[in-house]
C-alpha positions as CSV (number, residue, x, y, z in Angstrom):
1,X,71.3,244.9,86.7
2,X,74.0,242.9,88.3
3,X,77.0,244.4,90.0
4,X,80.2,244.2,87.9
5,X,83.7,243.4,88.9
6,X,87.1,243.1,87.3
7,X,88.3,239.5,86.9
8,X,92.1,239.6,86.7
9,X,93.4,236.1,85.7
10,X,96.9,235.1,86.8
11,X,97.6,231.7,85.2
12,X,101.3,231.2,85.7
13,X,103.4,233.4,87.9
14,X,107.1,233.0,88.5
15,X,107.1,230.3,91.1
16,X,104.9,227.3,90.2
17,X,106.7,224.4,88.6
18,X,105.6,221.1,87.2
19,X,106.8,219.4,90.4
20,X,104.6,221.7,92.5
21,X,101.5,221.2,90.2
22,X,101.0,219.5,86.9
23,X,98.4,222.0,86.0
24,X,100.4,225.2,85.6
25,X,100.7,226.4,82.0
26,X,104.4,227.2,81.2
27,X,105.0,227.3,77.4
28,X,103.6,230.1,75.3
29,X,101.3,227.6,73.6
30,X,100.0,226.4,77.0
31,X,99.4,229.9,78.3
32,X,97.6,231.0,75.2
33,X,95.4,227.9,75.2
34,X,94.6,228.3,78.9
35,X,93.6,232.0,78.5
36,X,91.5,231.4,75.4
37,X,89.7,228.4,76.9
38,X,88.8,230.3,80.1
39,X,88.0,233.6,78.5
40,X,84.4,232.4,78.0
41,X,84.0,232.4,81.8
42,X,84.2,236.1,81.9
43,X,87.9,237.0,82.3
44,X,88.4,240.8,82.1
45,X,92.2,240.9,81.9
46,X,95.2,238.6,82.2
47,X,98.4,239.1,84.3
48,X,101.0,237.3,82.2
49,X,104.4,235.9,83.2
50,X,106.6,234.5,80.5
51,X,108.6,231.2,80.9
52,X,111.5,230.0,78.8
53,X,110.1,227.6,76.3
54,X,113.0,225.1,76.8
55,X,113.5,225.3,80.6
56,X,110.2,226.5,82.0
57,X,112.0,229.0,84.1
58,X,111.0,232.7,84.3
59,X,112.1,234.9,81.4
60,X,111.9,238.6,80.7
61,X,112.5,238.3,77.0
62,X,110.1,240.4,75.0
63,X,110.0,237.8,72.2
64,X,108.4,235.2,74.5
65,X,105.8,237.8,75.8
66,X,105.2,238.8,72.2
67,X,104.4,235.2,71.2
68,X,101.9,234.9,74.0
69,X,100.2,238.2,73.4
70,X,100.0,237.6,69.6
71,X,98.6,234.1,70.2
72,X,95.8,235.4,72.4
73,X,95.0,238.4,70.2
74,X,94.7,236.3,67.1
75,X,91.6,234.8,68.7
76,X,90.5,237.4,71.2
77,X,91.3,241.1,70.6
78,X,89.3,242.5,73.5
79,X,90.8,240.9,76.6
80,X,93.2,243.2,78.4
81,X,96.7,241.9,78.5
82,X,99.3,242.8,81.2
83,X,103.0,241.9,81.2
84,X,105.2,241.6,84.3
85,X,108.2,243.8,85.1
86,X,108.8,241.9,88.4
87,X,112.0,242.3,90.4
88,X,111.9,238.9,91.9
89,X,114.2,237.2,89.3
90,X,115.5,240.1,87.2
91,X,117.5,243.1,88.5
92,X,118.4,245.3,85.6
93,X,116.2,247.9,84.0
94,X,117.1,246.5,80.6
95,X,115.7,243.0,81.5
96,X,112.7,244.3,83.4
97,X,111.6,246.8,80.7
98,X,112.3,244.6,77.7
99,X,108.6,243.6,77.3
100,X,107.6,247.3,77.2
101,X,109.3,247.6,73.8
102,X,106.8,245.4,72.1
103,X,104.9,247.1,69.3
104,X,101.8,246.6,67.1
105,X,99.7,243.5,67.7
106,X,102.2,242.4,70.4
107,X,102.1,245.6,72.5
108,X,100.7,245.0,76.0
109,X,97.8,247.0,77.3
110,X,99.2,247.1,80.9
111,X,102.4,246.3,82.8
112,X,102.9,245.5,86.4
113,X,104.6,248.0,88.6
114,X,105.5,246.9,92.1
115,X,105.6,249.9,94.3
116,X,108.4,249.0,96.8
117,X,110.8,246.2,97.7
118,X,109.4,243.3,99.7
119,X,110.3,239.9,101.1
120,X,108.5,236.7,100.1
121,X,108.9,233.4,102.1
122,X,112.2,232.5,100.5
123,X,113.0,235.4,98.2
124,X,113.2,239.2,98.0
125,X,111.7,241.3,95.3
126,X,113.9,244.4,94.9
127,X,112.3,247.5,93.6
128,X,114.5,250.6,94.2
129,X,113.0,254.1,93.9
130,X,115.0,254.7,90.7
131,X,113.9,251.4,89.2
132,X,110.2,252.1,90.0
133,X,110.3,255.6,88.6
134,X,112.2,254.5,85.5
135,X,109.7,251.8,84.7
136,X,106.8,254.1,85.4
137,X,108.4,256.7,83.1
138,X,108.8,254.2,80.2
139,X,105.3,252.9,80.6
140,X,104.0,256.5,80.3
141,X,106.1,257.1,77.2
142,X,104.9,253.9,75.6
143,X,101.3,254.4,76.5
144,X,101.1,251.3,78.6
145,X,98.8,251.4,81.7
146,X,100.6,250.5,85.0
147,X,99.0,247.7,87.0
148,X,100.0,249.1,90.4
149,X,101.0,246.2,92.8
150,X,100.6,247.1,96.4
151,X,101.3,244.7,99.2
152,X,100.9,247.2,102.1
153,X,99.9,250.7,103.0
154,X,103.4,252.1,102.3
155,X,103.2,251.1,98.7
156,X,100.0,253.0,98.2
157,X,101.6,256.0,99.7
158,X,104.4,255.6,97.2
159,X,101.9,255.6,94.4
160,X,100.5,258.9,95.6
161,X,104.1,260.2,95.5
162,X,104.5,259.0,91.9
163,X,101.2,260.8,91.1
164,X,102.6,264.0,92.5
165,X,105.7,263.6,90.4
166,X,103.5,263.3,87.3
167,X,104.6,259.7,86.6
168,X,101.1,258.1,86.9
169,X,98.0,259.3,85.2
170,X,94.3,258.6,86.1
171,X,92.4,256.4,86.1
172,X,94.7,254.3,88.3
173,X,94.5,250.5,88.5
174,X,95.7,248.7,91.7
175,X,96.2,245.1,92.5
176,X,96.1,244.8,96.3
177,X,97.8,241.6,97.3
178,X,97.3,240.4,100.8
179,X,98.6,237.5,102.9
180,X,102.3,237.7,102.2
181,X,104.3,236.9,105.3
182,X,106.1,240.3,105.4
183,X,103.3,242.5,104.2
184,X,99.6,243.3,104.8
185,X,97.7,240.3,106.2
186,X,94.6,238.8,104.7
187,X,91.9,240.3,106.8
188,X,89.2,242.9,106.7
189,X,91.1,245.6,108.6
190,X,94.2,245.5,106.4
191,X,92.1,245.6,103.2
192,X,89.9,248.4,104.5
193,X,92.9,250.6,105.4
194,X,94.5,250.0,102.0
195,X,91.3,250.8,100.1
196,X,90.8,253.9,102.2
197,X,94.2,255.3,101.1
198,X,93.7,254.7,97.4
199,X,93.9,257.9,95.3
200,X,90.7,259.3,93.8
201,X,89.8,257.8,90.4
202,X,91.2,254.4,91.3
203,X,90.0,250.9,90.2
204,X,91.2,248.0,92.2
205,X,91.3,244.2,92.5
206,X,92.4,242.0,95.4
207,X,94.4,238.9,95.5
208,X,95.2,236.6,98.5
209,X,98.3,234.5,98.7
210,X,97.8,230.8,99.2
211,X,94.7,229.7,101.1
212,X,93.7,233.3,101.6
213,X,92.9,233.7,97.9
214,X,89.2,232.8,98.1
215,X,88.5,234.7,101.2
216,X,90.1,237.9,99.9
217,X,88.5,237.6,96.5
218,X,85.0,237.4,98.0
219,X,85.7,240.2,100.5
220,X,86.9,242.4,97.7
221,X,83.9,241.7,95.5
222,X,81.3,242.6,98.1
223,X,83.4,245.7,99.0
224,X,83.2,247.0,95.4
225,X,86.5,245.7,94.1
226,X,87.7,243.1,91.6
227,X,89.4,239.8,92.0
228,X,92.9,238.6,91.1
229,X,92.8,234.8,90.8
230,X,94.8,231.9,89.4
231,X,97.6,229.5,90.1
232,X,100.2,232.2,90.4
233,X,99.0,232.9,94.0
234,X,97.4,229.6,95.0
235,X,97.9,226.0,94.1
236,X,95.2,224.4,96.3
237,X,91.4,224.2,95.9
238,X,90.7,223.3,99.5
239,X,91.9,224.5,102.9
240,X,93.1,221.0,103.7
241,X,95.4,221.0,100.7
242,X,94.1,217.7,99.5
243,X,92.8,218.8,96.1
244,X,95.2,220.5,93.7
245,X,93.7,223.6,92.0
246,X,93.5,224.2,88.3
247,X,93.0,227.6,86.8
248,X,89.6,226.5,85.5
249,X,88.4,225.2,88.9
250,X,89.5,228.5,90.6
251,X,87.9,230.7,88.0
252,X,84.7,228.7,87.8
253,X,84.3,228.7,91.6
254,X,84.7,232.5,91.9
255,X,82.3,233.1,89.0
256,X,79.8,230.8,90.5
257,X,80.0,232.6,93.9
258,X,79.6,235.9,92.1
259,X,76.5,234.6,90.4
260,X,74.9,233.7,93.8
261,X,75.8,237.1,95.2
262,X,74.4,238.9,92.1
263,X,77.7,239.9,90.6
264,X,79.3,239.2,87.2
265,X,82.7,239.9,85.6
266,X,83.2,243.1,83.7
267,X,83.5,242.6,80.0
268,X,86.9,243.5,78.5
269,X,85.4,246.2,76.2
270,X,83.7,247.9,79.2
271,X,86.9,247.7,81.3
272,X,88.9,249.2,78.4
273,X,86.7,252.3,78.6
274,X,87.1,252.5,82.4
275,X,90.9,252.1,82.2
276,X,91.2,254.7,79.4
277,X,92.7,252.2,77.0
């Protein structure tokens, strides 16, 4: 029997634009089509960012998230869908929590919860203690599983603090994101320390920013974790930055590497049981 891993697909993000890459899906229709076309490759879950249908800029509006979720679920009811509550563009609790109010067929399975403030290359993501706890509390009330985003050891420590406060319930799911300029770097030591500090009953995936994506995906897989992959984190297929990536090329490559190593993606229905969904 092959080893199994979570394949967490990140098709859009908040940063990529058409001028950066022609391949990023922006409209609800494009995102839905991309997810459905690639779901046959073994995607376990999708980390969604919504874009304004007219401008292509990031939006927190629940109506846009709802359109994306419904479009996917009309064709695929199994795949796990996660919405973003990111603080990179939106600062109020009302904006960031709007997508948590979706109900019925449009209700997300998971929602991202970044566990501290951090600096990206040109922008800060502000996540105050009150904001993090308020989002965690609302996710718990709504029955939405937090996708815990940790960029360094301190964020994992803060997750343990939230557990002690009763705001997070097992099983826990972490996205460990390495290679950001102001956070944990993309190497074996940083990843090992972060995994060591995860609370008991944790599932985890690893993403690498930019050209570190492939390296961290493979390192995670052979270490017992999942992979976070897509144009949100990396726009290039090769280290020389000569070949623009597509979501399909990135997913096909990691699935092909997994096959060689004796691994395969975890089916969404199996992951739902592990997540307690």
